[in-house]
N, C-alpha and C positions, 0 to 999 in steps of 0.2 A: 881612336888615340888611346893607344894604351896608357899614357901616363895621365892622361883627364881621368880614366874609368878607376885608374889604381887612387887618384885624389878623392874620387868621388867616394869610393869604398872606403877610404880613410875617415874622411870627415863624417861618413856613415856611423862607423865604426864610434869613431869619437863622442859622437853624439849619444848613441848606445849607452859609451861607458858613464856620460853624463847623466844621462836619466836613471843609471842603475844608481850612481852613487846618491842621487835626489832621493832615490827609493825607500835606499837603505840609510838614508838619515830621518827621512818620515817613519822609520820602522825600526828604529835603533834601541827602542825596547824589547823589542823581539829577539827571539835567539835567530843565530843568521840563516840556520838551515830554513825556519818556519817564513822569515823572508823571502829567501828565496823562491820556494816553494809557490808562495802567495804570489812573488813577482811570475813566474811561469805560468799559472793561472791564470792571471789577467793578460797576458800577451798571448796564449792558446784563444782566450775569448776573444779578442780584438781580432785576429784574423777568422773568425766564421764569416761566412756569405748569410746571413737569415736569410738572403731573397733567394737563393739557388733552391732548385725544385731535386733536391735529394736526401737521403737519411744524413744526418749531424749524430755520431755518438760525441756525448760532454758526461764528464761528472759534475754533477748539483754544484758544487765550488766551482767550474770553470762555467757555469749556465748565467752565472748574475749578471743581469746587465741586457742578458739578449731576450728576444722573444721569437716564438714559432706559432704557425698556423694550431700544428699538432703538436702532443708532445706527450711522450709515453715514459712513464719510469717505473721501472720493474725492481723486484727485489723488496717490494713494500713490506716487511717481515720485520718483526721483534729479533734482533740478533743482524738485521743489517741497517736499517731503519727504523726506529733507533741501532745504534750501534749496540753492541752488546757488554762494549766497556763502557755506557752509559747508566748502567740498570742501576749502578749505586750511589749514582753523583747527579744531584738535580742538577746542576749548573749546565753538565754536560748533555742530560736529557732536554734540555731547554734549549740547547745549542741545537740538537737534533731536530727538534720542533719546528726551530728556525730553518733550518739549511730545507725540507721538506717543503716545508710555504715557499721558500723560493723556487725548488722545483715548481709547485704547484701554479706560481704569478708569473712563469714562463710561457704559458699556455694562453694564445689568443681565442684561438675557435673551440678545439676539444682537447680534451684531458683524458688520459688512459691510465688507472693505476692498476699494476698487476703483482700477484704474489703467487710464491711456489708451494704445491703441495706435499711436495717433497723435493728434496735437494740430493743429488749426489756428490759428498764430500768426498776425497781420496779413494772413489769407489766403495765408500758406504753411502745407504741412505739414512738421510736425517730427516725428521718431519718439521715442516715449517708450520711457525705460527703467523698468522695475518699480525700485520703492526698495529699496537694498541692507539696509535694516531688514526686511525681507519675511523674509529667509533667518532672520533671529534669533529667529521665531516656532517654538515647538514644535508641530511635527507634528501632537503626538497631540490638540492642542487646536483644531484647523480643519477643515472639511470639505472644503477643498481644497488638499492640499499645496505649501505656499510652496518645499519644496524640491525640487519639480518644473519649479523655474523656474531649476534650476544650471545648465543646460544654455546660457540665455542671459544668467549672468554674464559671458561675454567679451562688453564692450560695443560693441567693435566691430563681431563677428560679429553681435549683435542688433542694432543700428544698419543693418549691410548687408540683414539679415533682411525690416524692418519697411520699406526704402527703398521708394518708390512703384515702382520699376523697379530690382531687381536688378543690379548692374554685370556686364558680358561677361565678366570675367575675375575669379570669385569668390575667389582669392587675394590679391587685390590691395582693398584697403579703400578707399583713396584714386581709384580709376580712375575718371577721367572719362566722364560718360557724352554719346555722341555724339547730338547733336539728331536726332530720327524715327528713332531705332533703341530697340530694346527692348519689351518685351509687357506692359506693363502692372504692374497692380498684382502682388503676390505672396502668397499666401493660406500663413499660417504657421500648422499644426495646433497647437492647446495642449492639452497633457495632460487627460484628463477630459471633453474637448469634441469635437465635430466642428466643424471648420473652413469654414464657408459661403463656395460660391463667388459672383461676384456674375452668372455665368451663369442663364439663365431654366431653367424646369423641365424644359423639352424638351432641354436640354442645347445649343440651338444659340447662334449667336453674339450678341451683342449690336447692340444700335442704333449706327450708326455715329455719330460726335461729329458735332458741325457746324462744331467749330472744324478749321484747317487749318493745316498750316507755311507761313508765308507768309501769313498775312491779316494785312491791317492791324485793329488795336481802338483803343480808346478807353477808357480808365478814368478817374472821377473824380479817384481820385487821384493817379495819376501822369502822363495825360495820353495819348498816343496813343504807339501802338507797334507791334512784328513779332511774331508767334507763330515761336517758334524751334522750341518742342518740345511736343506735346499726349502726355500717357499719361493710363492708366485709362479706362473705360467712359462711354456718354453720361451724361452730366448729373452725373458724378462727377470729371471730367476734372481735370488735375493740369494745368495751361499753364504755359509758359516764355514769357516775352515781354522781349522788350529795347526799352525806350523811350527816349525822345527823350533825347540826352546819355548814351546808354551803360549806363543802369541797365537789370541783369537782375531779374526778379522772377517767382517761381513763384507762381502762385494758383490758388485751388481756384472750378472755375467755380462749385458751388452756393454761394460764399461770396460770389464776387469781382462785379464790378459792369460785367464786361466788354459792351462793345456793339462789334458786327463794323460794321466799315467798307466792309471788301468786300476 
């Protein structure tokens, strides 16, 4: 019966509006946008079936109140968790710590935390720094001791070590690199694991890159430019290009849209 279905739908919407009014009233000290965001997150969490055998993607905010047998938290890096906006604010930093705690306590049996060695941001390679929160985890509750990363606590040293090409003067963090010089990616051994190089099994030299210093290239985003520097192995090059107008961009060949013009 269409009429009864319409009446039921109308009653449901009316009930939703009443709930919305109640929530907004309880959050009357918040800005409307913040209250609506919190309401949306709660609604999303309420619809999650934690018993179904499948992968569920959630933000840390939306995971509040839920539990899963296995939880993966990715991007546990300074700048992401804690967010870079919290670096100069003690209250915000404490909130970031609480947010990670929420994520940690969602796991019933197994918890996996991960961070990237490098991130590609807008086509540029950005070295990552493991989250400072990792150092606060008791070593007896983890398989891989986060305190083994203490050698990387010196942020400048870590950034230099994870750069695509280390400076020729290791004591100078800000030493600029000269285009065309350097030996490509540097492999950093991690405690408890072997560092994997990029060369073939025979130990021979990798295939030559098709990009050369001085080549003219075109990017859909930046237009035409000239290659200033090429680093890394073929297929995984980090290319420095000076585009028209003087803009210099460092682009990953594997993510970029560079077309060789000659």
